[in-house]
C-alpha positions as CSV (number, residue, x, y, z in Angstrom):
1,M,-46.9,-43.8,4.2
2,S,-43.4,-42.9,2.6
3,P,-40.7,-40.6,3.8
4,E,-41.3,-38.0,1.5
5,T,-45.1,-37.5,2.4
6,P,-45.8,-34.3,3.8
7,W,-47.2,-34.2,7.5
8,F,-50.5,-32.6,6.7
9,L,-51.5,-36.0,4.8
10,S,-51.5,-37.8,7.9
11,Q,-54.3,-35.4,9.0
12,L,-56.5,-36.7,6.2
13,S,-58.3,-39.5,7.4
14,V,-61.8,-39.8,8.3
15,T,-63.7,-41.4,11.5
16,E,-66.5,-43.0,9.1
17,P,-66.4,-46.8,8.7
18,I,-65.6,-45.8,4.7
19,Q,-62.6,-47.2,2.8
20,P,-59.9,-44.8,2.6
21,F,-59.6,-42.8,-0.5
22,D,-56.7,-43.1,-2.6
23,L,-56.1,-39.7,-4.7
24,S,-53.1,-41.0,-6.5
25,T,-54.4,-43.8,-8.8
26,E,-57.2,-44.2,-11.4
27,S,-58.7,-47.2,-9.4
28,Q,-60.8,-44.8,-7.3
29,S,-62.5,-43.4,-10.4
30,L,-63.4,-47.4,-11.3
31,R,-64.5,-47.9,-7.8
32,L,-67.0,-45.1,-7.8
33,Q,-68.5,-46.4,-10.7
34,Q,-69.5,-50.0,-9.1
35,I,-71.2,-48.3,-6.4
36,V,-74.6,-48.5,-6.6
37,D,-75.9,-46.8,-3.5
38,G,-76.4,-43.0,-4.7
39,E,-76.0,-42.1,-1.0
40,Q,-72.6,-43.6,-0.5
41,V,-71.6,-41.9,-3.7
42,V,-72.6,-38.7,-2.5
43,A,-70.9,-39.3,0.8
44,L,-67.8,-40.4,-0.8
45,Q,-67.6,-37.4,-3.0
46,L,-68.5,-34.9,0.0
47,Q,-65.6,-36.7,1.6
48,R,-63.3,-35.9,-1.3
49,Q,-64.4,-32.2,-1.5
50,V,-63.3,-32.1,2.2
51,Q,-60.1,-33.8,1.6
52,L,-59.2,-31.5,-1.3
53,S,-60.3,-28.2,0.6
54,N,-58.3,-29.5,3.4
55,L,-55.3,-30.1,1.0
56,V,-55.6,-26.8,-0.5
57,S,-55.7,-25.1,2.9
58,Q,-52.7,-27.1,4.2
59,I,-50.9,-26.0,1.0
60,N,-52.0,-22.8,1.3
61,N,-50.6,-22.3,4.8
62,E,-47.5,-23.6,4.0
63,I,-46.9,-21.4,1.1
64,R,-48.1,-18.5,3.1
65,S,-45.8,-19.0,6.0
66,T,-43.1,-17.2,4.5
67,L,-42.8,-13.9,2.3
68,D,-39.7,-15.2,0.6
69,L,-40.6,-15.7,-3.1
70,N,-38.4,-18.6,-3.7
71,E,-39.3,-20.5,-0.5
72,V,-42.9,-19.9,-1.6
73,L,-42.5,-21.4,-5.1
74,N,-39.9,-24.3,-4.1
75,S,-42.5,-25.4,-1.3
76,A,-45.6,-25.6,-3.5
77,C,-43.9,-27.5,-6.0
78,R,-42.4,-29.9,-3.3
79,I,-46.2,-30.5,-1.9
80,L,-47.6,-30.9,-5.7
81,C,-45.0,-33.5,-6.8
82,Q,-45.2,-35.5,-3.5
83,V,-49.1,-35.5,-3.3
84,L,-49.5,-36.1,-6.8
85,D,-46.8,-38.5,-7.2
86,C,-45.2,-36.8,-10.3
87,S,-41.6,-36.4,-11.8
88,R,-41.4,-32.8,-11.4
89,A,-43.1,-29.7,-10.7
90,D,-41.9,-26.3,-11.5
91,I,-43.2,-22.6,-11.3
92,L,-42.5,-20.2,-14.1
93,I,-42.9,-16.5,-13.5
94,T,-42.8,-13.4,-15.6
95,E,-39.6,-11.4,-16.0
96,P,-40.4,-8.0,-14.2
97,G,-41.0,-5.3,-16.7
98,E,-42.3,-7.5,-19.6
99,Q,-44.6,-10.3,-20.4
100,K,-42.6,-12.2,-23.1
101,T,-40.3,-14.3,-21.1
102,L,-41.0,-16.9,-18.2
103,I,-38.3,-17.5,-15.6
104,C,-38.1,-20.7,-13.8
105,Q,-37.9,-19.7,-10.5
106,G,-39.4,-22.6,-8.4
107,E,-39.0,-26.5,-8.8
108,Y,-39.0,-29.7,-7.2
109,C,-37.5,-33.0,-9.2
110,R,-38.2,-36.4,-7.9
111,R,-35.0,-38.8,-8.6
112,D,-32.5,-37.7,-10.9
113,Y,-34.3,-36.0,-13.7
114,P,-32.9,-32.7,-15.3
115,T,-33.8,-29.6,-14.0
116,Q,-34.6,-26.4,-15.7
117,I,-34.4,-23.8,-12.5
118,G,-33.1,-20.3,-13.8
119,N,-33.9,-20.9,-17.4
120,R,-35.5,-18.3,-19.7
121,I,-38.2,-19.4,-21.8
122,S,-39.7,-17.2,-24.6
123,I,-43.5,-17.2,-24.8
124,E,-43.4,-16.2,-28.5
125,G,-43.1,-19.1,-30.9
126,N,-44.4,-21.5,-28.0
127,A,-47.9,-22.4,-28.7
128,Y,-48.5,-24.3,-25.7
129,L,-47.5,-21.4,-23.2
130,R,-49.7,-19.1,-25.2
131,M,-52.4,-21.3,-24.8
132,L,-51.9,-21.7,-21.1
133,M,-51.9,-18.0,-20.8
134,Q,-55.2,-17.6,-22.9
135,Q,-57.3,-19.7,-20.7
136,P,-58.5,-20.1,-17.0
137,R,-58.3,-23.5,-16.7
138,A,-55.7,-26.1,-16.2
139,L,-54.4,-28.1,-19.4
140,G,-53.7,-31.8,-19.1
141,L,-51.6,-33.4,-21.8
142,K,-50.9,-37.4,-22.1
143,R,-48.8,-37.1,-25.0
144,F,-47.2,-33.8,-24.6
145,S,-45.0,-34.1,-27.9
146,E,-48.2,-34.5,-29.8
147,F,-49.3,-31.0,-28.9
148,P,-50.2,-29.0,-32.6
149,G,-48.0,-26.2,-33.3
150,L,-45.0,-27.2,-30.9
151,S,-41.9,-25.5,-32.3
152,K,-38.6,-27.2,-32.8
153,Q,-37.1,-25.3,-29.9
154,T,-40.1,-26.5,-27.5
155,H,-39.8,-29.8,-28.5
156,Q,-35.9,-29.9,-27.9
157,I,-36.7,-28.3,-24.2
158,A,-39.2,-31.3,-23.5
159,E,-36.5,-33.8,-24.7
160,S,-34.1,-32.4,-22.6
161,L,-36.5,-32.6,-19.7
162,E,-37.8,-35.8,-20.4
163,I,-41.5,-34.7,-20.3
164,R,-44.0,-37.5,-21.6
165,S,-47.0,-36.1,-19.8
166,T,-47.8,-32.6,-18.4
167,L,-50.3,-30.7,-16.5
168,A,-50.2,-27.1,-16.1
169,T,-52.2,-23.9,-15.5
170,A,-51.8,-20.1,-15.4
171,M,-51.6,-18.2,-12.4
172,W,-53.9,-15.6,-12.5
173,Y,-53.9,-12.3,-10.0
174,R,-56.3,-9.4,-10.8
175,G,-56.8,-10.2,-14.5
176,Q,-53.1,-10.7,-15.0
177,V,-51.2,-13.6,-15.5
178,N,-48.2,-13.6,-13.2
179,G,-46.9,-17.2,-13.7
180,I,-47.5,-20.7,-14.9
181,I,-47.2,-23.7,-12.6
182,G,-46.7,-27.3,-14.1
183,L,-46.2,-30.9,-13.4
184,H,-44.4,-33.2,-15.5
185,Q,-44.3,-37.1,-15.7
186,C,-41.3,-38.5,-17.1
187,D,-41.3,-42.0,-16.6
188,R,-44.4,-42.9,-18.2
189,E,-47.5,-41.6,-20.0
190,R,-50.2,-40.3,-17.7
191,E,-54.0,-39.4,-17.9
192,W,-54.6,-36.7,-15.6
193,L,-57.6,-36.7,-13.4
194,D,-60.3,-34.0,-13.1
195,W,-59.6,-33.8,-9.0
196,E,-56.0,-33.2,-10.0
197,Q,-56.6,-30.3,-12.6
198,Q,-59.0,-28.7,-9.9
199,L,-56.1,-29.2,-7.3
200,L,-53.6,-27.5,-9.7
201,E,-55.7,-24.5,-10.3
202,E,-56.9,-24.2,-6.7
203,V,-53.1,-24.2,-5.6
204,G,-52.1,-22.0,-8.5
205,N,-54.5,-19.3,-7.6
206,Q,-53.0,-19.4,-3.9
207,V,-49.5,-19.2,-5.1
208,A,-50.5,-16.5,-7.6
209,I,-51.6,-14.7,-4.3
210,A,-48.2,-15.3,-3.0
211,I,-46.5,-14.5,-5.3
212,N,-47.7,-10.8,-5.5
213,Q,-47.5,-10.7,-1.8
214,A,-43.9,-11.6,-2.1
215,K,-43.3,-9.5,-4.9
216,I,-44.8,-6.4,-2.5
217,Y,-42.7,-7.4,0.3
218,S,-39.7,-8.1,-2.0
219,E,-40.4,-4.7,-3.4
220,T,-40.7,-3.0,0.4
221,R,-37.7,-5.0,1.3
222,R,-35.6,-3.4,-1.6
223,Q,-36.7,-0.1,-0.8
224,V,-35.5,-0.3,2.4
225,E,-32.4,-1.7,1.5
226,R,-32.1,1.0,-1.2
227,E,-32.6,3.7,1.5
228,A,-29.9,1.8,3.9
229,L,-27.5,1.6,1.2
230,L,-27.8,5.5,0.3
231,R,-27.7,6.2,4.0
232,L,-24.7,4.0,4.3
233,V,-22.8,5.5,1.5
234,T,-23.8,9.4,2.8
235,N,-22.9,8.5,6.3
236,Q,-19.4,7.1,5.2
237,I,-18.8,10.3,2.9
238,R,-19.4,12.3,6.0
239,S,-17.6,10.0,8.4
240,T,-14.4,9.3,6.3
241,L,-12.3,10.6,3.4
242,D,-11.2,7.2,2.5
243,L,-12.1,7.0,-0.8
244,D,-11.2,3.3,-1.8
245,T,-13.1,2.3,1.2
246,I,-16.5,4.6,-0.1
247,L,-15.8,3.1,-3.5
248,H,-15.5,-0.4,-2.6
249,T,-18.6,-0.2,-0.4
250,V,-20.7,1.1,-3.1
251,V,-20.0,-1.6,-5.8
252,R,-20.3,-4.4,-3.2
253,E,-23.5,-3.3,-1.9
254,V,-25.0,-2.5,-5.3
255,R,-24.2,-5.8,-6.6
256,H,-25.8,-7.4,-3.8
257,L,-29.2,-5.4,-3.8
258,L,-29.3,-5.7,-7.9
259,D,-28.3,-9.4,-7.5
260,T,-26.3,-8.9,-10.4
261,D,-23.2,-10.4,-11.7
262,R,-20.4,-7.6,-11.4
263,V,-20.7,-3.6,-10.4
264,V,-17.4,-1.8,-11.7
265,I,-16.2,1.8,-11.4
266,Y,-14.7,2.9,-14.6
267,Q,-12.6,5.8,-14.3
268,F,-11.6,8.0,-17.4
269,F,-8.0,9.4,-18.2
270,Q,-6.7,11.5,-21.0
271,D,-8.4,11.3,-24.5
272,W,-11.1,9.5,-23.1
273,Q,-9.2,6.3,-22.5
274,G,-9.6,4.6,-18.8
275,S,-10.1,1.8,-17.2
276,V,-11.9,-0.2,-14.3
277,V,-10.3,1.1,-11.3
278,V,-13.0,-0.8,-8.5
279,E,-14.8,-3.6,-9.0
280,D,-17.1,-6.5,-7.2
281,V,-17.7,-9.5,-9.2
282,A,-19.5,-12.7,-8.5
283,E,-18.0,-16.4,-9.3
284,P,-17.6,-17.7,-12.0
285,W,-17.4,-14.2,-13.9
286,V,-13.7,-13.0,-14.5
287,S,-12.1,-9.8,-12.9
288,V,-11.9,-6.9,-15.4
289,L,-9.8,-4.8,-13.2
290,G,-7.1,-2.7,-14.7
291,E,-6.0,-3.4,-18.3
292,M,-8.5,-6.0,-18.8
293,G,-11.4,-3.2,-18.4
294,Q,-10.0,-0.7,-21.0
295,D,-12.2,0.2,-23.5
296,N,-11.0,1.5,-26.4
297,C,-14.2,2.3,-28.4
298,F,-15.3,5.1,-26.4
299,S,-15.2,8.2,-28.0
300,G,-16.1,11.9,-27.3
301,E,-19.5,11.7,-28.7
302,Y,-20.5,9.2,-25.8
303,A,-18.8,11.4,-23.4
304,N,-20.8,14.4,-24.2
305,L,-24.1,12.1,-23.9
306,Y,-22.6,11.1,-20.4
307,Q,-21.6,14.7,-19.4
308,G,-25.3,15.6,-20.2
309,G,-26.5,13.2,-17.6
310,R,-27.3,10.1,-19.8
311,I,-28.5,7.0,-18.1
312,R,-28.2,4.1,-20.6
313,A,-29.7,0.6,-19.8
314,I,-28.9,-2.3,-22.2
315,N,-31.0,-5.1,-21.8
316,N,-29.2,-7.3,-24.5
317,I,-26.3,-6.1,-26.1
318,L,-26.8,-7.9,-29.3
319,Q,-30.3,-5.9,-29.7
320,A,-29.0,-2.3,-28.5
321,G,-27.8,-0.9,-31.9
322,L,-24.0,-1.4,-30.5
323,D,-21.1,-1.3,-33.1
324,D,-19.0,-4.2,-33.4
325,C,-16.3,-2.7,-31.5
326,H,-18.3,-2.1,-28.4
327,I,-20.1,-5.8,-28.7
328,N,-16.7,-7.4,-29.2
329,F,-15.6,-5.5,-26.2
330,L,-18.5,-6.3,-24.0
331,R,-17.9,-10.0,-25.1
332,R,-14.6,-10.0,-23.8
333,L,-15.8,-8.9,-20.6
334,Q,-18.8,-11.7,-20.4
335,V,-21.3,-9.0,-20.5
336,Q,-24.9,-9.6,-22.0
337,A,-26.6,-6.4,-20.4
338,N,-25.4,-3.4,-18.4
339,L,-26.8,-0.6,-16.8
340,I,-24.6,2.9,-17.1
341,V,-24.8,5.9,-15.2
342,P,-22.2,8.9,-15.3
343,I,-20.1,10.0,-12.3
344,L,-20.1,13.6,-12.9
345,I,-18.0,16.2,-10.6
346,G,-19.5,19.6,-11.4
347,T,-19.5,19.6,-15.7
348,K,-16.7,17.1,-15.6
349,L,-17.1,13.2,-16.6
350,W,-15.0,11.4,-14.0
351,G,-15.9,8.3,-14.8
352,L,-19.0,5.6,-14.9
353,L,-20.8,3.3,-12.4
354,I,-21.7,0.2,-14.5
355,A,-23.7,-3.1,-13.4
356,H,-22.9,-6.0,-15.6
357,E,-25.2,-9.0,-15.9
358,C,-23.2,-11.9,-17.4
359,S,-25.4,-14.9,-17.2
360,G,-28.0,-13.6,-19.8
361,P,-30.2,-10.4,-20.8
362,R,-31.8,-8.8,-18.6
363,V,-34.6,-6.1,-18.2
364,W,-33.4,-3.3,-16.0
365,Q,-36.2,-1.8,-13.7
366,N,-36.9,2.1,-13.2
367,W,-36.0,1.5,-9.6
368,E,-32.6,-0.2,-10.6
369,M,-31.7,2.9,-12.6
370,D,-32.8,5.3,-10.1
371,L,-30.7,3.6,-7.5
372,L,-27.6,3.5,-9.4
373,Q,-28.1,7.1,-10.5
374,Q,-28.6,8.4,-7.0
375,L,-25.4,6.3,-6.0
376,G,-23.5,7.8,-9.0
377,N,-24.1,11.3,-7.7
378,Q,-22.9,10.2,-4.0
379,V,-19.7,8.8,-5.6
380,A,-19.3,12.3,-7.2
381,I,-19.5,13.9,-4.3
382,A,-17.1,11.6,-2.4
383,I,-14.4,11.8,-5.1
384,H,-14.7,15.2,-5.0
385,Q,-14.5,15.6,-1.4
386,A,-11.5,13.2,-1.3
387,E,-9.9,15.5,-4.6
388,L,-10.1,18.4,-2.1
389,H,-8.8,16.5,1.1
390,A,-5.5,15.8,-1.0
391,Q,-5.5,18.9,-2.5
392,V,-5.4,20.4,1.3
393,Q,-3.1,17.5,2.4
394,E,-0.8,18.2,-0.4
395,S,-0.8,22.2,0.4
396,A,-0.1,21.2,4.2
397,V,2.7,19.0,3.3
398,Q,4.2,21.5,1.0
399,A,3.8,24.1,3.7
400,Q,5.5,21.6,6.1
401,A,8.4,20.9,3.9
402,Q,8.7,24.8,3.1
403,A,8.9,25.2,7.0
404,H,11.3,22.4,7.4
405,Q,13.4,23.6,4.3
406,L,13.4,27.1,5.7
407,E,14.5,25.6,9.4
408,Q,17.6,23.5,7.7
409,V,18.4,26.7,5.9
410,L,18.6,28.8,9.1
411,H,20.2,25.9,10.8
412,D,22.8,25.5,8.0
413,L,23.1,29.3,8.3
414,R,23.9,29.2,11.9
415,A,26.4,26.3,11.6
416,T,28.1,28.0,8.9
417,Q,28.6,31.2,10.7
418,A,30.0,29.5,13.4
419,Q,32.3,27.7,11.4
420,L,33.6,30.8,9.8
421,I,33.6,32.1,13.3
422,Q,35.5,29.1,14.3
423,T,37.7,29.0,11.1
424,E,38.5,32.7,11.5
425,K,39.7,31.7,15.0
426,L,41.8,29.0,13.6
427,S,43.2,31.4,10.8
428,S,44.0,33.9,13.2
429,L,45.6,31.1,15.3
430,G,47.4,30.4,12.3
431,Q,48.5,33.8,11.6
432,M,49.8,34.4,15.0
433,V,51.8,31.3,15.3
434,A,52.9,32.3,11.5
435,G,54.0,35.7,13.1
436,I,55.5,34.3,16.0
437,A,57.6,31.9,14.0
438,H,58.6,34.6,11.5
439,E,60.0,37.0,14.6
440,L,61.7,34.0,16.1
441,N,63.0,33.0,12.8
442,N,64.5,36.2,12.6
443,A,66.2,36.5,15.8
444,T,67.3,32.7,15.5
445,T,68.7,33.4,12.0
446,F,70.7,36.4,13.9
447,I,72.0,34.0,16.5
448,Y,72.6,31.2,14.4
449,A,74.7,33.3,11.5
450,N,76.8,34.8,14.6
451,L,77.3,31.6,16.2
452,P,80.4,30.5,13.9
453,Y,81.9,34.1,14.5
454,A,81.7,33.7,18.1
455,Q,83.4,30.4,17.9
456,T,86.2,31.6,15.8
457,Y,86.8,34.6,18.1
458,A,86.6,32.4,21.0
459,D,89.3,30.2,19.6
460,S,91.5,33.2,18.9
461,M,91.4,34.5,22.8
462,I,91.9,31.0,23.9
463,E,95.0,30.6,21.7
464,A,96.2,34.1,22.6
465,L,95.6,33.4,26.4
466,S,97.8,30.2,25.8
467,L,100.6,32.1,24.2
468,Y,100.5,34.7,27.0
469,K,100.9,32.1,29.6
470,T,103.6,30.4,27.8
471,A,105.4,33.6,27.3
472,F,104.6,34.8,30.9
473,P,104.6,32.2,33.0
474,D,105.2,34.4,36.1
475,P,102.6,37.1,35.6
476,P,102.5,40.3,37.9
477,D,100.5,40.3,40.8
478,A,97.7,42.2,39.9
479,I,97.3,39.6,36.6
480,A,97.5,36.7,38.8
481,Q,95.0,38.2,41.2
482,F,92.5,38.9,38.2
483,N,92.9,35.5,36.8
484,S,92.4,34.0,40.1
485,Q,89.2,36.1,40.8
486,S,87.6,35.7,37.1
487,E,88.3,31.9,37.2
488,L,90.1,32.5,33.6
489,E,91.2,29.2,33.2
490,F,87.8,27.7,34.1
491,V,86.2,30.2,31.4
492,R,88.9,29.1,28.9
493,E,87.8,25.5,29.2
494,D,84.2,25.9,29.7
495,F,83.4,28.6,26.8
496,P,83.8,26.2,24.0
497,N,81.0,24.0,25.8
498,L,78.9,27.1,26.0
499,L,79.2,28.1,22.4
500,Q,78.2,24.6,21.5
501,S,74.9,24.8,24.1
502,M,74.1,28.0,22.3
503,K,74.2,25.9,19.1
504,I,72.2,23.1,20.0
505,G,69.5,25.5,21.4
506,A,69.6,27.6,18.1
507,D,69.0,24.3,16.2
508,R,66.1,23.5,18.3
509,L,64.7,26.7,17.9
510,K,65.0,26.4,14.3
511,E,63.2,23.3,14.4
512,L,60.4,24.7,16.5
513,V,60.0,27.9,13.9
514,L,60.0,25.2,11.0
515,T,57.3,23.1,12.7
516,L,54.9,26.3,13.4
517,R,55.5,27.2,9.9
518,N,54.5,23.9,8.7
519,F,51.2,23.8,10.6
520,A,50.3,27.1,9.6
521,R,51.1,26.7,6.2
522,L,49.6,30.3,5.2
523,D,51.4,30.1,2.0
524,E,49.8,26.9,0.7
525,A,46.0,27.8,0.3
526,D,46.1,25.8,-2.8
527,R,46.8,22.0,-3.2
528,K,50.2,21.0,-2.9
529,P,51.8,17.3,-2.6
530,V,52.0,17.0,1.1
531,D,53.7,14.8,3.5
532,L,51.1,14.0,6.2
533,H,53.3,12.8,8.6
534,E,55.1,16.4,8.8
535,G,51.1,17.5,9.7
536,I,50.6,15.1,12.4
537,E,54.2,15.7,13.9
538,S,53.3,19.3,13.5
539,S,50.1,19.1,15.3
540,L,51.8,16.9,18.4
541,V,54.3,19.8,18.7
542,I,51.4,22.5,19.3
543,L,49.7,19.8,21.8
544,Q,53.3,19.3,23.6
545,H,52.0,20.8,26.7
546,R,49.4,18.4,27.1
547,L,51.6,15.6,26.4
548,R,53.7,16.1,29.4
549,T,51.1,15.1,32.0
550,G,52.0,11.3,31.2
551,V,50.1,10.3,27.9
552,R,51.7,7.7,25.9
553,I,51.5,8.2,22.1
554,N,52.2,5.2,19.9
555,K,53.2,5.8,16.2
556,H,52.8,3.2,13.5
557,Y,53.8,5.2,10.5
558,G,53.5,3.3,7.2
559,A,55.4,4.5,3.9
560,L,53.2,7.0,2.5
561,P,53.2,8.9,-0.7
562,K,52.8,12.7,-0.6
563,V,49.0,13.6,-0.8
564,E,47.7,16.6,-3.2
565,C,45.8,18.6,-0.5
566,R,45.3,21.7,1.5
567,A,47.8,21.1,4.1
568,G,46.7,24.0,6.6
569,Q,43.4,22.6,6.5
570,I,44.4,19.0,7.2
571,N,46.4,19.7,9.6
572,Q,43.5,21.7,11.5
573,V,41.9,18.0,11.4
574,F,44.7,16.4,12.8
575,L,44.8,19.1,15.5
576,N,40.8,18.5,16.4
577,L,41.0,14.8,16.4
578,L,44.4,14.6,18.5
579,N,42.9,17.1,21.0
580,N,39.4,15.4,21.6
581,A,41.6,11.9,21.6
582,L,43.5,13.6,24.6
583,D,40.2,14.7,26.2
584,A,39.2,11.2,26.0
585,A,42.3,9.3,27.3
586,G,42.9,11.4,30.4
587,S,46.3,12.2,31.7
588,R,47.6,8.6,31.9
589,G,45.9,7.4,28.5
590,E,47.5,5.8,25.5
591,I,47.0,7.3,21.8
592,T,47.8,5.1,18.8
593,I,48.3,6.8,15.5
594,H,48.7,4.4,12.7
595,T,48.9,5.3,8.9
596,W,48.5,3.2,5.8
597,H,47.6,3.7,2.2
598,D,46.3,1.4,-1.2
599,S,46.2,2.1,-4.6
600,N,43.2,4.7,-4.1
601,S,43.8,6.8,-0.9
602,V,45.8,7.1,2.4
603,T,44.1,6.6,5.6
604,V,45.3,8.1,9.3
605,S,44.0,6.4,12.2
606,I,44.0,8.0,15.8
607,R,42.6,5.8,18.4
608,D,42.4,6.3,22.1
609,N,42.0,3.8,25.2
610,G,39.0,6.1,26.7
611,A,35.1,5.2,27.3
612,G,34.1,5.3,23.5
613,V,31.4,6.9,21.7
614,P,27.7,5.5,22.8
615,M,26.2,4.0,19.8
616,D,23.1,6.1,19.9
617,I,25.1,9.3,19.2
618,Q,27.6,7.9,17.1
619,A,25.3,9.2,13.9
620,R,25.0,12.8,15.4
621,I,28.7,13.4,16.3
622,F,29.5,15.3,13.0
623,D,26.3,17.5,13.5
624,P,27.1,21.1,13.9
625,F,26.6,22.1,17.6
626,F,26.5,18.4,19.0
627,T,28.9,18.1,21.8
628,T,29.0,15.4,25.0
629,K,31.2,17.7,26.9
630,A,29.8,20.0,29.9
631,V,28.8,23.4,29.0
632,G,31.7,25.7,28.4
633,Q,34.0,23.1,27.5
634,G,33.2,22.3,24.0
635,T,31.4,24.0,20.9
636,G,30.5,21.0,19.1
637,L,32.2,22.1,15.7
638,G,35.4,20.7,15.9
639,L,34.4,17.4,14.3
640,S,31.8,19.0,12.2
641,I,34.7,21.2,10.8
642,A,37.1,18.4,10.3
643,H,34.1,16.2,8.6
644,R,33.3,19.3,6.3
645,I,37.0,19.8,5.4
646,V,37.9,15.7,4.8
647,V,34.4,15.1,3.0
648,E,33.1,18.3,1.3
649,G,36.6,19.8,0.9
650,H,38.9,16.7,-0.2
651,G,36.3,14.1,-1.5
652,G,37.6,11.6,1.5
653,Q,35.7,9.9,4.4
654,L,36.1,10.4,8.2
655,R,34.9,7.5,10.1
656,C,34.2,6.8,13.7
657,I,34.7,3.4,15.0
658,S,33.7,2.7,18.5
659,Q,32.7,0.2,21.0
660,P,31.3,1.5,24.5
661,G,34.3,0.8,26.9
662,Q,36.8,0.2,24.2
663,G,37.9,3.5,23.0
664,A,37.3,5.4,19.8
665,E,39.1,5.4,16.5
666,F,38.7,8.2,13.8
667,Q,39.9,7.6,10.6
668,V,40.6,10.1,7.8
669,E,40.9,8.7,4.3
670,L,42.0,11.1,1.5
671,P,41.8,9.7,-2.3
672,L,45.2,9.7,-4.1
673,T,43.6,10.5,-7.5
674,G,40.4,12.0,-8.6
675,Q,40.2,14.4,-5.9
676,S,37.4,17.1,-6.0
């Protein structure tokens, strides 16, 4: 027995001393004619009937062991092909919804003969198929090509499949043909025997029943899958507002359930222009997402139909009365049939849910239309909910942004108010300094102006005393006693020194008054060319009382050009930076002041050797009210005001360069040209 022989053929032996009966050759028929004894002929015929009955029973059991239609058909083809030793066995079934086309859905080929699985064969114009479907008996042809009435197309199919002899029968179920089962002999011409025809008819009857049962099972399974899909989509809509997930689930599951080549969601934009936004496609068909899926043929006339709830099933794009523009568009997408349902949100046509059949024409079933319509409604609900959710989120974001904006405005207002207060304090300080400087200047001027006269008077009196002493070398006792008591000689010698000391003090006081006036600069509110070194020195004079603790000041001044700025404000910046540097350096610290310039700007660097500014707060040190000092020791406005003066008021830069443990350096960079 060959390796391909079905397992049940081993059960077809008999226990009586009769030679084994070969069902696959014509020699048995000749042997029957040679048997003379009638009783042996009857016994042999009975044995054949038993064997055929067992064979049909075994085939029936195997094809009914599953409810999967493809397994049923392929199993029946395999058994028949092996038992009857033919080249090919195939089963054509009627396409759902119409009786004009047969589809090869089951097949078994021996050797490497061509296959026709999946081929669609039209009954119209095929005399052989029409005859099969009009008679209840099998039809065997030794020379298939000689069958009368075969069309040219049928001849071409027979040649491509290498068919020489054929045996086929229609499969009947309750008075209707639901398919054709056929055997092909490709390597030789073959005479088909009666028992082979009888076997094929009986197997065909069983397969017809199995096909009907498989279709019932398939329909039931599809119904369950449809309900499961609808539940899945409904549950997703209820459980998530992620529209992308919902839409991709719909197209994926629909393509699987309808067993079609591509399912897309088409969204409309302005003027009924749109494109494919979601897709699930099987290989080898191309993707039509985005621009590839833009339909320039769609018009308002079509839109009105779909807005009215139109469902359109196109079984064949070439036979649906479409205009050339749409046919060319669908051909570009490789579409041969499609099923379209609208996605309606209220009365608005949002888009279309479309199933594409690319491998060939297709007759769409009512249940497929109903399913797609229900899913289109569910998609519309999901889109509407997503749009509402997006609106709520947008409103929430706007409200949050407004709240944040209001909070920022309040923060800025508070900072501005505090800075105004601080600026007012500094302005008051400047006014006070200016007032004191003015009064001191008046007194100093009075003293400084009279010192020359005092010197002249002193010189005259000293000269007069010298003349009196020369003229009266021996003064009276009263005068001699007065000279001794008043130390007139010491006064005469020391009085010029006293006047010189007064002059030095007056000069120092004059310099101090000038420094105070330079710091205040109340008379220079507008921009003027300023020597920044004067501002630095003025600030150091103001802080002189803090420098006496032992802080060392290192000055590395470059040759700076005058900078056009508001001197009073820039002096406030220097005062704040120097004051912070003194706080960081401590009583025995060191501060280095370095100035330089390039063609575009002037830079003043003030560096201390304190603990430095931690990296995690460097980005916040210029924020209003931010301070690292203890409560009551700092307002957190010094650097903020300095930053605003330099950056906003003068278009410059204020930078902090610091490493923990290595001190901090603040650089004030002011532009030489193009100041704002």
